[in-house]
N, C-alpha and C positions, 0 to 999 in steps of 0.2 A: 519124064526124065529117066534116062537109062541108069541102072544100078551099077556102082563101081565095086565089083566083087573083090578086087585087090585091096581097096581101102577097108572094106568090112573084115577081110581076113586079117589085116594088120591090127585092127582094133580088137578083135577077139584074142590075138596073141598077147597084146599088152595087158588085157584083163587077167589072162591066165598067169602071166608072169607076176602080176601084183598079188594075186592070191597065193602063189607059191612062195613069196618072200616072207620070212618070219617077222612078226611085229614085236617092237620093244615093250617089255613089261615095266610097270611102275615100280620104283625102288623105294624100299623102306629105309629106316636108319641103319639097318645092318644087312641090306641086300634086297633083292626083288621079292615082292609079295604077290600072292595070287589076287586077282581082282575080286573085291567083295570081302576079303579077309580082314579082321581087326588089326589095327596097328599095335605093336608091342611096345610097352613102356620101358624106358631105360632103367635098369635096376642099379640102386646105389650099393656101394661096397658095404659089407657088414661093419657095424660100429662096436668096439669093445665095451664091456660094462664098466667104464671108468668111474661112473657115479657110485656104483656099489662098492668098488674097491676103496674110493675116498671116504665113503660113509663108514666102512669097516675100520679104517685107520683112525678116523675121528672118534668112533665109539671106543676103541682101545685106549686112546689118550684120555677120553672122558672118564673111563674106569680108573685110570691112574689118578686123576684129579679127585674122584670120590674117595679113593683110598687115603689120599693125603688129608682130606677133610675128616675122615673117620679117625685117623691117628691124632689129628689136632684136637678132636673132641675129648681126648683123654686128659687134656690140660684143664685143671680146675680153675675156672675164671669166675670172679665175682661180677665183673662187668659183662654185659652180653657180648657174645662173639661178634666180631666186626662183619656181620652179614651184609649190611647195606653197602659199605665201602667195597667189600669183596665182590659182591654181585655187580656193582658198577664197573669195577676194573675187569671182571670176567666178561661182561658184555662187550667192552671195548676190545679185549683180546680175541673174543670169538668173532667179532666183525672183521678184524684183521686176518684171522685164519681163513674165514669164508672167502674173503677177497682173493687171497693167494690161491686157494684151491680152485675157485671158479676161473681165475685167469689161466691156470694150467689146463682145466677142462675145455677151455675154448679151442684148444688145439684140435679137439675131436669134433668140433661143431656144436650146434645147438642140440639139446635133448630131443629125441624123436618119439619116445614112448612115455606113458604115464609112470612106468617104473623109473626111468631116468629122472623125471621131474621129482618124484617122491624121494629119490636118492639125494637130490640137492637139498630138499627140505630137511631130511634127516641129518645132513651135514651141519646145517645151521643149528638145529636143536641140540645135537650132541656137543657141538662146540660151546654153546651157551652154558649147558649144564656142567661140562667138564672144566671149563675155564673159571666159572664162578666158584665151584667147589675148591679148585686148586688155589684160587686167590684168597679165599677165606682162610684155608688151612695155612698157607704161607704167611699171611699176616699174623695169625695167632702164633706161629713158630717164631717169627722175627720179634714179636712183642716180648717173648720169653727169652730168647737167646741173646738179644741185644740189650736186655734190661740190666742196668747198672745201679738201680735205685737201692735205697736201704731196706733192710728187712724190718717189718713191723710185727710185733707179737700182739695178738688180739684175743680176747676172751668172750665167748658167747655162752650165756647161761642156759642150761638145759631146761626145757619146759615139759618135755615128754619123751618117752622111749618106748620101743616095741621090739620084740624078737620076730624076725622074719625068716621063714624057712625057704631056702633056695636049693637048686640042684647041687650047688657046691658046698652045701652045709648051711648052718644057721648064721645069720648076721644080725647086727643091732642097728635099727633105724632110730636116729636121734633127731629131734627138732629142738632148735635153740634160738633164742632171741638174739638178733644181730647186735653188734656193739655200736653201730652208728644210728639206729632208729629202733625204738621199742616195738613198733608195729610191723617190723620186717622179720620174718621167720626164715631160718636157714635149715636145710635138711642135710644130714651127714649119714654116711653108711660106715659103721665100724665093725670090727670083728665080733663074733658071737660071744667071745670070752669077756668082752667089755660090759655086757649087760648087767652083771651083778655089781660092778664098780660104780655104775651111774646112779646118782640120787637126784631125781628131778628137783629143781629149785635150789640145789646146793652145788652140783657138779658143773664145772665149766669145760667147754670145748676150747682148747688152745689152738689157735689158727695163726700160722705165719704167712704173711702176705708181702708181695712186692708191688710197686706201682705200675710196672710194665713200661716198655720203651715207648709205646704210643699212648700211654695213659689208661690201658685196660688192666685193672688190678687182677692179679692171679694168686692162687694159693700155692705156696712152696712146701713140698713134703706132705706127710700124713698128719692129720690133726691128732693132738694128744688130749688126755683128760686130766683135769685138776680139780680136786675136792679140797677146799680149805679145811684145816684141822678144826675139830669142834672146840668151842669156847670152853674155858675152864669151868668146872662144875661149881655152882654157887654153894655157899655153906649150907649145911643141913638145917632145915626148919621143921617146925612142928607140922605134922601132917594135918591137912585140913580136908574137909569134905569137898569133893569135886564140884565145880560150879555146874549149874544146870545148863543143858544144851541150849544153844541159841535157837530162837524160833525159826530162823530161815536156814539152819544148817542142813547140808545135804548128807544123808546117810552114806556110810562107806560103801555099801553094796551098790547104791545108785552111782557113786563116782566110778566104781569099777565097770559097771554096765555102760556108762557113758563113754569111757575110754575104749571099751571094746567096739562100740558102735563107731567111734571116731576112727579106729584102726581099719575097720571094714570100709569106711568111706575113703581112706587113703588108698587102700588096695584097689577099690573101684576106680579111683581117679588115675592111678598109674596104668590101669587097664584101658583107659579111655571111656569108661562108662560114667559120664558126667551126671546123668540124672540119678543113677543109683547112688553115686557119691553124695549128691545134694541131699537125698533122702536120709542117708546114714548120718550126715552132719546135723541135719535137723533133729533126728532122733536123739543124738548125743546132747544137743542143747536142751531138748525137752526133758531129758532125764536129769541133767545137771545144768541148770541155767547159769552157773558161775564158771563153767568150763570155757575160758576165754580162747584157748587155742582152737576149739571147734568153731567159734565165731570167725576167727581169722580165715580158716580153711573154707568155711561156707561163703565168706566174702569173696575169696579168690574164685571159687567155682561159679558163683552167680555173676561176678564181674566178667568172667570169661564168656558167659552166655549173654552178655549185655543186659542182664536183668538187674538194672540199678535200682528199680523200685523195690525189688526184694531185698537188696542190700540195705537200703535206707530203712525199710520196715524192720529188718533184723536188728540194726543198731539202735533204732528208736526203742524197741522193746527192752534191749539191754540197758539203755540209759534210764529207762523208767525204774529198773531194779537197782542200778548203781549209777546215780547221776554224777558221781565224782570220778568216774573212770575216764581218764584222758584218752586212752586208746579208742574207746567207743566214740567219743566226740570226733576224734581225728578220722576214724573210719567213715563215719557218716558225712564228714566234710568232703572227703575225697570222692565218695559216691555221688554226692550232690554236684561236685565239680564235673564228674564224668557225665552227668545228666544235663550239663549245660545250665546249671543254676549257680552262677558265681556268688550271688548275694547270700543264698542259703549256705553255701560252702564257707563263705567268709564268716558268717555268724557262728557256725559250729567250730571253725578253726580258731576263732578268737576265744571261745570257751575252752578248747583244749589247750591253747597257749596260756591261759590264766591258770591252768592246772600244771604248768611247767612241761609241756610237750614241745621239745625243740623243733621237730619237723613241722608241727602245726604252726609254730611261730614264723618259720620261714614261709609257709604257705600264706599266712596272713599278710606278710609284706608283699608277696607277689600279687595276691588278689586285690590289695588296696591300690596297687599301681594299675591293675587292669580295670577295676571298677571306678577308679577316681574318688574313692572314699577316704 
């Protein structure tokens, strides 16, 4: 078959034209890319540090709440501060604040980094702390400012005193038996000049209280001191020989040493060194077994450590020495009750009630209802 040279020539020209025509390149999201090159990701716009700013604002508000609580702690309240109610109100307020802040932050989208997530956690924590502190402080202020109840004058008998050296000078630390229960001890801090005027077991601390708008009793004004005048001197009698010392009498030097050990224990307790305080209280009791205030403080220290067996053993040894002491029976009754022994507590409380301990009699009525006896 003869070759068609004209047809071959046209075919070669078509191939040359096809090779000379430029080919279309594949396009990426922002323009053509070279064959084999990686595709570039779309970059998101930068996000402002809104979580950090919101956490800083919340921390500043929390600091204001803490300041309110510190100022409210200057109020002398006999009833415990309304911590539980304040914390409950504070948590509700903190939840509301967190919801408002998070709704605002939604405008900027979800958190992208760990720092953004930690900022949101910090917002919740700061809000809970600040709102709770502010709520407790405000409740304490309202309890005082809205109080229209009558003023009551009370007298607490001083059982011990001590001179305390501070950076601002000497002060007088006084421990007095409360006017509503003999086994409750109150601590007062008076000026250093009052030390010489105080005579333990004779001087009274005069305290003026008000009931509080919400029922939280608080102390109004500074406490005063009152020492009853001495009784008239009896007519002179013929001097007689002094009676012999009682067999169980504690020498004066031992009483002084016991009180020094007791004061060291109080100092350790204020410093948070509970074990050292317990050791000093035990030493004071060993030196002077009749030093009842040391027993009370040792009871408090051991109870704070949940060592109720130690409290029971301590009061048992005291009862063996003084079986007619109503405070000792009441103390052991409360320790047994804390140890979940209502029947033993009822037995001790009945003994203290027979010795005319008012608080123990109330405990007896309560325990009889609980035990069915």
